[in-house]
C-alpha positions in Angstrom: -62.6 4.3 -20.3 -65.9 3.3 -21.9 -69.2 5.3 -21.8 -70.7 3.2 -19.0 -67.9 4.0 -16.5 -69.1 7.6 -16.3 -72.8 6.9 -15.8 -74.6 7.7 -12.5 -76.1 4.9 -10.3 -79.6 5.7 -11.6 -78.6 4.5 -15.0 -78.1 0.9 -13.8 -81.0 -1.4 -13.0 -79.4 -2.9 -9.9 -78.7 0.4 -8.1 -81.7 2.3 -9.5 -84.4 -0.3 -9.3 -83.5 -3.7 -7.7 -81.7 -2.6 -4.5 -83.5 0.5 -3.2 -86.7 0.2 -1.3 -89.7 1.2 -3.4 -90.1 4.5 -1.5 -86.4 5.4 -2.3 -86.7 5.0 -6.1 -86.4 8.5 -7.4 -84.7 10.6 -10.0 -87.1 9.2 -12.6 -87.7 12.6 -14.1 -85.5 15.6 -14.6 -87.8 18.4 -15.9 -86.6 19.9 -19.1 -88.1 23.2 -18.4 -89.4 25.0 -15.3 -93.1 25.2 -14.4 -93.6 28.1 -12.1 -96.4 28.9 -9.6 -97.8 31.6 -11.9 -97.6 29.7 -15.2 -100.9 29.1 -16.8 -101.3 25.3 -17.0 -103.8 23.3 -19.1 -104.6 19.6 -18.7 -106.4 17.3 -21.1 -106.4 13.7 -22.0 -107.6 10.3 -20.8 -109.4 9.7 -17.4 -106.1 9.6 -15.5 -105.4 13.2 -16.5 -108.1 14.4 -14.2 -105.8 13.6 -11.2 -103.1 15.9 -12.6 -105.4 19.0 -12.9 -106.8 18.5 -9.4 -103.3 18.0 -7.9 -102.1 21.2 -9.7 -105.0 23.1 -8.3 -104.6 21.7 -4.8 -100.9 22.6 -4.9 -101.8 26.2 -5.6 -100.5 26.1 -9.2 -102.2 28.2 -11.9 -104.3 25.4 -13.4 -106.7 27.0 -15.8 -110.4 25.9 -16.1 -111.4 27.5 -19.4 -115.1 26.9 -19.0 -116.5 27.6 -15.6 -119.7 26.0 -14.4 -122.8 28.2 -14.4 -124.0 29.3 -11.0 -126.6 27.3 -9.2 -125.2 23.8 -10.0 -124.6 21.4 -7.1 -121.2 19.7 -6.8 -122.7 16.5 -8.2 -124.2 18.4 -11.2 -120.9 20.0 -11.9 -119.2 16.6 -11.8 -121.8 14.9 -13.9 -121.3 17.6 -16.6 -117.5 17.4 -16.5 -117.0 21.0 -15.2 -113.7 21.5 -13.6 -112.3 18.0 -14.6 -110.1 19.0 -17.5 -109.2 22.5 -18.7 -111.5 21.9 -21.6 -115.0 20.6 -21.3 -114.4 18.0 -24.0 -114.7 15.0 -21.9 -112.0 12.4 -22.0 -109.6 12.7 -24.9 -108.1 9.2 -25.3 -106.3 9.5 -28.7 -104.0 12.0 -30.4 -106.4 12.0 -33.3 -109.3 13.4 -31.1 -107.0 16.0 -29.6 -106.0 17.2 -33.1 -109.7 17.3 -34.0 -110.7 19.5 -31.1 -107.8 21.9 -31.8 -108.6 22.0 -35.5 -112.3 22.7 -34.8 -111.5 25.4 -32.2 -109.0 27.2 -34.5 -111.2 27.0 -37.5 -109.0 24.8 -39.8 -111.7 22.2 -39.9 -115.5 22.2 -39.4 -116.9 20.0 -36.7 -119.6 17.4 -37.7 -123.2 18.5 -37.6 -124.6 15.1 -36.7 -126.6 14.8 -33.5 -127.9 11.7 -31.6 -131.5 11.9 -30.7 -132.7 9.7 -27.8 -135.9 9.9 -25.7 -136.7 13.4 -26.9 -133.2 14.8 -26.1 -130.2 15.6 -28.3 -126.7 14.3 -27.5 -123.3 15.3 -28.9 -121.4 12.5 -30.7 -118.2 14.3 -30.1 -118.6 14.2 -26.3 -121.5 11.9 -25.4 -120.8 11.8 -21.6 -120.4 15.5 -21.0 -124.1 16.4 -20.8 -125.7 13.2 -19.4 -129.3 14.4 -19.8 -128.6 15.7 -23.3 -129.9 19.0 -24.8 -133.4 20.2 -25.5 -132.6 20.9 -29.2 -129.8 20.6 -31.8 -129.3 24.3 -31.6 -128.7 24.2 -27.9 -126.2 21.4 -28.5 -124.3 23.3 -31.1 -124.3 26.5 -29.0 -122.8 24.6 -26.1 -120.1 23.0 -28.3 -119.3 26.5 -29.7 -118.8 27.7 -26.1 -116.3 24.9 -25.5 -114.5 25.6 -28.8 -114.1 29.2 -27.9 -112.8 28.2 -24.5 -110.2 25.9 -26.1 -109.1 28.7 -28.4 -108.8 31.2 -25.6 -107.0 28.7 -23.3 -104.4 27.8 -25.9 -103.7 31.4 -26.5 -103.1 32.2 -22.8 -101.3 29.0 -21.6 -97.7 28.5 -20.7 -97.8 24.7 -20.6 -100.2 22.0 -21.8 -100.2 18.7 -20.0 -101.6 16.0 -22.2 -102.2 12.4 -21.1 -102.2 9.8 -23.9 -104.6 6.9 -23.3 -105.4 4.7 -26.2 -104.6 3.7 -29.8 -107.9 2.0 -30.4 -110.7 4.1 -31.8 -113.8 4.2 -34.1 -113.9 6.3 -37.2 -116.9 7.6 -39.1 -116.6 6.3 -42.6 -118.8 9.1 -43.9 -117.0 12.2 -42.6 -113.8 10.8 -41.2 -114.5 11.9 -37.7 -112.8 9.9 -34.9 -115.2 9.2 -32.1 -114.2 9.5 -28.5 -115.9 6.2 -27.7 -117.6 3.5 -29.8 -121.0 4.6 -30.9 -123.7 2.5 -29.4 -121.9 2.1 -26.1 -122.3 5.3 -24.0 -124.7 6.8 -26.5 -125.9 6.6 -30.1 -126.4 3.6 -32.4 -123.7 1.5 -33.8 -123.7 1.2 -37.6 -121.4 -1.5 -38.9 -121.4 0.0 -42.4 -120.4 3.4 -41.1 -118.5 3.0 -37.9 -115.1 1.5 -38.6 -112.6 0.3 -36.0 -109.0 1.6 -36.3 -106.0 0.8 -34.1 -103.6 3.7 -34.7 -100.0 2.8 -35.5 -96.9 4.6 -34.3 -96.6 6.8 -37.4 -100.2 7.8 -37.2 -100.1 8.8 -33.5 -96.9 10.7 -34.2 -98.6 12.5 -37.1 -101.7 13.4 -35.2 -99.9 14.5 -32.0 -97.4 16.6 -34.0 -100.3 18.2 -35.9 -102.1 19.0 -32.7 -99.1 20.7 -31.2 -98.5 22.6 -34.4 -102.1 23.9 -34.2 -101.7 24.9 -30.6 -98.5 26.8 -31.4 -100.0 28.5 -34.3 -101.8 30.7 -31.7 -99.1 30.4 -29.0 -95.6 29.8 -30.4 -94.1 29.7 -26.9 -96.4 26.9 -25.6 -94.6 24.2 -23.7 -96.0 20.7 -23.6 -95.7 18.0 -21.0 -96.7 14.5 -22.2 -97.7 11.6 -20.0 -99.1 8.1 -20.8 -102.0 6.8 -18.7 -101.2 3.7 -16.7 -104.9 2.6 -16.9 -105.2 -0.6 -19.1 -107.8 -1.1 -21.8 -111.1 -2.2 -20.5 -111.7 -4.2 -23.7 -110.0 -4.5 -27.0 -111.9 -4.5 -30.3 -109.0 -6.3 -32.0 -110.3 -9.7 -30.9 -107.0 -10.3 -29.2 -106.1 -10.6 -25.6 -106.7 -7.5 -23.5 -103.2 -7.8 -22.0 -101.3 -7.8 -25.2 -103.6 -5.2 -26.7 -102.8 -2.9 -23.7 -99.1 -3.5 -24.1 -99.3 -2.6 -27.8 -101.3 0.6 -27.1 -99.1 1.8 -24.3 -95.9 1.0 -26.1 -96.9 3.0 -29.1 -98.0 6.0 -27.0 -94.8 5.8 -24.9 -92.6 5.6 -28.0 -94.3 8.6 -29.6 -94.1 10.7 -26.4 -90.4 9.8 -26.0 -89.6 10.8 -29.6 -91.3 14.1 -29.4 -89.6 14.8 -26.1 -86.2 13.9 -27.5 -86.6 16.1 -30.6 -88.4 19.2 -29.4 -86.9 21.3 -26.6 -90.3 22.5 -25.6 -91.8 19.1 -25.2 -91.1 16.9 -22.1 -92.3 13.5 -20.9 -93.3 12.7 -17.3 -93.2 9.0 -16.5 -96.5 8.5 -14.6 -97.0 5.3 -16.6 -93.7 3.8 -15.4 -94.2 4.9 -11.8 -97.6 3.0 -11.6 -96.8 0.0 -13.7 -93.1 -0.5 -13.0 -91.8 -3.8 -11.8 -90.7 -2.5 -8.3 -94.3 -1.7 -7.4 -95.7 -5.1 -8.4 -99.1 -3.7 -9.5 -99.9 -2.7 -6.0 -101.0 0.8 -7.0 -104.0 -0.7 -8.7 -107.4 -1.5 -7.2 -108.5 -5.2 -7.2 -109.7 -4.8 -10.8 -106.1 -4.2 -11.8 -107.2 -1.2 -13.7 -108.2 1.7 -11.4 -105.3 3.5 -9.8 -105.5 3.8 -6.1 -105.4 7.1 -4.3 -102.1 6.1 -2.9 -100.8 5.5 -6.4 -102.0 8.9 -7.5 -100.4 10.6 -4.5 -97.1 8.7 -5.1 -97.1 9.8 -8.8 -97.8 13.4 -8.0 -95.3 13.5 -5.2 -92.6 12.6 -7.7 -93.9 15.2 -10.1 -93.8 18.1 -7.6 -90.6 16.8 -6.0 -88.8 16.9 -9.4 -90.2 20.4 -10.1 -89.0 21.6 -6.7 -85.6 20.1 -7.3 -85.9 17.5 -4.5 -83.9 14.3 -4.9 -85.4 12.7 -1.9 -89.1 12.1 -1.1 -89.3 12.4 2.7 -92.9 12.7 3.6 -94.0 10.9 0.5 -97.4 9.3 0.2 -97.9 5.9 1.8 -96.5 3.1 -0.2 -98.2 0.3 -2.0 -100.6 -1.9 -0.1 -100.1 -5.6 0.1 -100.1 -7.2 -3.3 -102.3 -10.1 -2.5 -105.7 -9.3 -4.0 -109.1 -10.9 -4.1 -110.5 -11.8 -7.5 -112.8 -9.3 -9.0 -116.5 -10.1 -8.6 -118.5 -10.5 -11.7 -120.9 -7.8 -12.6 -124.7 -8.2 -12.6 -126.4 -9.6 -15.7 -127.0 -6.7 -18.1 -130.5 -5.7 -18.7 -130.2 -2.6 -20.9 -127.7 -0.1 -22.1 -125.2 0.8 -19.3 -125.3 4.1 -17.6 -122.6 6.7 -17.9 -121.5 5.8 -14.4 -120.3 2.2 -14.8 -118.5 1.8 -11.5 -117.2 3.7 -8.5 -113.9 5.5 -8.3 -111.9 6.6 -11.3 -114.0 4.5 -13.6 -116.8 7.1 -13.3 -114.6 9.3 -15.5 -113.5 6.6 -17.9 -115.9 6.3 -20.9 -114.3 3.1 -22.0 -115.0 1.5 -18.6 -118.6 1.1 -19.8 -117.3 -1.6 -22.2 -117.1 -4.1 -19.4 -120.9 -4.1 -19.3 -120.8 -6.1 -22.5 -118.5 -8.7 -21.1 -120.3 -12.1 -21.5 -119.1 -13.3 -18.1 
């Protein structure tokens, strides 16, 4: 006997991947811990994470929105202000470093920056430039709104049973003056880029591991029993500031994030990893769960991912009644965007890209 003789069929590429029809590929995730209907669930992370929170809510799970929208707002106004998108009204959190910052600010172990961006008579928060599109009437109003969010984070962490965090990027921009990691490059969505102050940084494996570990330690300092479910966004980089090719930069970023998530899941009994990244980008699906831009995940792709998620939680090994499969893989070439005239809006394209701050970077593409 050797170790391979006792492995199940799912452990072999031919029987697990090459031979089954795409709809029959299952068993990708065996949940490490139960997530019950009444468990308080938090979601945060990159733009793909918004699908998870919505699916949890639609399924009747106890997804917690820690900062409810004030009465009187229209659905469009709530959407524009990021109410009900993630559990925390932080906007997209692409990197482990930014997650750690928010938790440190909320729990009082670090002080948030006091900088504000002033444009056209309005004040914008550098820590979440897309959350309030019209800005604030004063710096005091901005800081009061941020304090409300920090209190909501603090309260949510203390009450939660499980945090679902979706890792998105390794590339980020640091402020040389105070060390703050920005959610997006200053001068893109908002603000002004200062080459002497704003420094590009592509986080390495050990740095992502350090920041994510620190973030989880902060969360557990107020909630020792908190369980964590990590995912990696399948959405590629819109652009890379490395100067390299966007494809290889995406591969580096996702590889680092996947490796960190895998290590934490292997070493911590209260951390698990759900393979949304593999389900969307895996070879059997031939990229067919992406829109023609090969970046935005289709509704069918999201439904397929979430069916696997809930199927595993329910203990199902088959997926009868699963979402419709991938469409035909032949795709027209993406059409070029219009010639830029000014700074891009906070709503660069339709679909998921509405929520992706980094999607605005394609505005600066010279072609």
